[in-house]
N, C-alpha and C positions, 0 to 999 in steps of 0.2 A: 504494500500500500504506500509506503514511504517513497518508493521509486516512482510510482505513478504520480504522486503529488509533486515530486521534484520535476518530472517531465512537464507536467501541467504548468508549474511555475515558470519554467524556461520558455514554454510556448507563449504564455501570457506576456512575459517580459519582451520576447522577440516581437510579437505583434504590436505591443505598445511602442517599442522603439521604432519600428517601421512606420506605423501610422503617424507618430509624432514627427519623425524625420521628414516624411512626405509633406505633412502640413507645414513644417518650418521652411522647407525648400520652396514650396509653392507660394507661401506668403512672402518670402524674400524676393522671389522672382517677380511676383505681382507688384511689390513696392518699386522695384527697379524698372520693369518694363511697362507697366500699366499706369500706376500712379505717378511715377517719375520722382527723381531726386528732389527737384525744386518744390513740388507740392508736399512731399513728406517733410522736407526741411521747414517749410512754412508752418506746418502743424506743430513741430517741435519749437520753433521760434515763438509762436503764440503763447506757449506755456512757459517760456523762459529758459529753455534748455540752452546752455552755452554751445557755440559752434555747431549749429544744427546740421549743416551739410556733412561735416565729418561724422557726427553721430548717426546720421542716416546711412552712410557708407559702412560704418562699423556694424550697425544693426543688420543691414542686408548681408554683409559678409558672415556675421554670426548665424543668421537664419539659414543661408544657403550652405555654407561649409559645415556648420554645426549639425544641420539636418542630415547631410550626407554622412557625417560621422555617426550620428545616432542610428541611421539605417543599418550601418555595418557593425554597430556596437563598439565604436572606438571612442575613448575618452568620455564614456557615458556619464559618469558622475560629474565631471567638470562641465560638460555641455548641459546637463540637467540642472546643475546649480545656476548656470547662466540663464537658462530658460525660466527658472523660478524667480530669480532676481529681476529679469527683464519684465515679466508679467506683473509682478508686484509693483514695479516702478510705473508701468502703464496704468494700473489701477489707481495708484496714488496721484499721478500727474494728469491723466487724461480722462479717466472714466469713473470718477468717484460718485457721480450724482444719481445714476439709475442702475438697475440690476440687469435688465434684459439687453442683450447685444443688439437687437433690432432697434432699440432706443438709444444706441451708442453707450450701452451699459458695460458692466465688467464681468458678466457671467463667463464668457468665453475665456477671458484672461485668468479668471480664478481656476477654471478647469486646467488650463495650460500650466499654471503655477503648481497645482496639486499633483499633476502628472510628473512635472519636473521633480517635485519632492519625492514622489514614489520611486522614480528611476534613480534619483540620487541615493536613496536609502538602500535599494536592492541591486543596483548596478545592471549590467547588460545581460546577466544570466550566462549559461554555458554556450548559448548559440552566438553570442557576440564575440568580437575579436579582441576585446580588452584583455582576455586571459593570455593572449600572446605576449603581452608586455608587462602585465602585473599578475603576480601569483595571488589568487584569491585565498583569503583566510577562511577556510571552511570550519564551521563550528559543528561539532557532532550533534545530531538530533537526539533529544531525550528518548530513551527506550519507552515504548508504549506499555510494556508489561512490567516495568520497574516498580516494585511495590514500595520502595523506599527502604529506610533502615528497618532491620528486623528486631533490633533491641535498642534500649536506651543507653546512651553513653553517659558515664558518670565522671 
């Protein structure tokens, strides 16, 4: 049963990474090709972000390159931390007045931040390429049939 749960966890982490990576790449591409650097920089300038054009380029780079990294499970915890910080920053600076995204609210960004937190906590799983560069510290699972101590220690 433990093996089945472990495989299920790896599949869930892999699907989460792939979906988040695709979302990040497509959002970065959309900012660059559809919205345009100038329009995105104007949004940041209106809320007082310093050097908005540079920030837009950094954001696009993070979304496109970070998304590709997530798809393959590379630097998963680092990219996920960035994803979490980015979306919390967006909530605080741009979308704090309403909840629903269709009203320019923050629900989408909250989901992105929480998924970033989840991936930061659990990593890429065994299907990601992180394990090629970092040796995971596996903690043994507690035995299901372990009854605990059989006698009191004095």
